[in-house]
Each structure stands twice: as C-alpha cells, then as structure tokens.
C-alpha positions as CSV (number, residue, x, y, z in Angstrom):
1,X,6.4,32.6,48.9
2,X,8.6,30.9,46.9
3,X,12.4,30.6,47.1
4,X,15.1,30.5,44.6
5,X,18.7,29.1,44.9
6,X,21.7,31.8,44.5
7,X,23.2,30.0,42.1
8,X,21.8,27.6,39.6
9,X,22.7,23.5,40.2
10,X,26.1,22.3,39.1
11,X,26.7,19.0,37.1
12,X,29.6,18.3,40.3
13,X,26.5,18.9,42.9
14,X,24.1,16.8,41.0
15,X,26.5,14.0,40.5
16,X,27.4,13.9,44.0
17,X,23.7,13.4,44.7
18,X,23.5,10.4,42.0
19,X,26.3,8.7,44.3
20,X,24.3,8.5,47.0
21,X,22.0,6.4,44.8
22,X,18.8,7.9,45.6
23,X,15.9,5.6,45.6
24,X,13.4,5.7,43.3
25,X,10.3,5.1,45.5
26,X,8.6,7.5,46.6
27,X,8.4,9.7,43.7
28,X,5.2,11.7,42.9
29,X,2.3,10.1,40.8
30,X,3.0,11.5,37.5
31,X,6.5,10.3,37.8
32,X,6.0,6.7,38.0
33,X,7.7,6.0,34.2
34,X,10.9,7.3,35.8
35,X,13.6,4.8,36.1
36,X,16.8,6.6,36.8
37,X,17.8,10.2,37.9
38,X,20.6,10.3,35.7
39,X,21.0,12.7,33.2
40,X,20.3,11.7,29.1
41,X,24.1,11.2,28.0
42,X,23.7,11.9,24.8
43,X,22.4,15.1,25.2
44,X,25.5,15.9,28.4
45,X,28.0,15.1,25.7
46,X,26.8,18.0,23.1
47,X,26.1,20.3,26.6
48,X,29.4,20.1,27.5
49,X,33.2,18.8,27.0
50,X,36.4,18.9,29.0
51,X,37.8,19.3,32.5
52,X,35.3,22.3,33.4
53,X,31.8,21.1,33.1
54,X,31.3,19.8,36.9
55,X,31.2,23.9,37.2
56,X,28.3,24.3,34.6
57,X,24.5,24.4,35.5
58,X,23.2,20.6,35.6
59,X,21.0,20.2,32.1
60,X,19.5,16.9,30.6
61,X,17.4,15.9,33.3
62,X,13.7,16.0,33.1
63,X,11.1,17.7,35.3
64,X,10.8,14.1,37.8
65,X,14.5,14.0,38.0
66,X,15.0,17.8,39.4
67,X,11.2,17.1,41.6
68,X,13.5,14.1,43.2
69,X,16.9,16.3,43.8
70,X,15.2,19.4,45.1
71,X,13.2,17.3,47.5
72,X,15.8,15.9,49.2
73,X,17.3,18.8,49.9
74,X,14.3,19.8,51.9
75,X,13.4,22.2,49.3
76,X,10.7,22.2,46.1
77,X,10.5,22.9,43.0
78,X,8.3,25.3,41.1
79,X,5.8,24.3,38.7
80,X,3.7,21.6,37.1
81,X,4.9,18.3,35.5
C-alpha cells in the first residue's frame, strides 16, 4: 500500500521546513554525503522568478532531501536512491 499527497510540495512549504533547521543526523546510509537539504540555488534561479514562486512545486532537491522531508512529515518516499 502507498499514499500520494493530493498536491505537490510547494516551495513555501519546503522553505518552512528548512526554517526549522532539520538535523542531518539519521539520514539513510546512502545519503552520508548529503551536507544540506537546501535546494540547488542555480537550479532554482532557472526554475522560477517572481512573487508567486512560493506556490510552485519544490524542485532542485535530491532524493536524500526529499526523503528527509517526507520522513519529517511522517510520510515515506517511494523508490530507491
């Protein structure tokens, strides 16, 4: 059994989670290299500009970032790294 959210995670929602300073401890073993959950800044600059970007889906994160976000919400990310 699996569940999918009704909507994609918005940039604003992801930013709110980042503002809580989530710990990098306890990541999956495959994510030992991951030193930040922040989206790639250069990628974000190409993805959206303007005041409505917070309503857009979060992009420019890697699997490890998405996994940590889902786990913090009590959800799980389908698929493998």
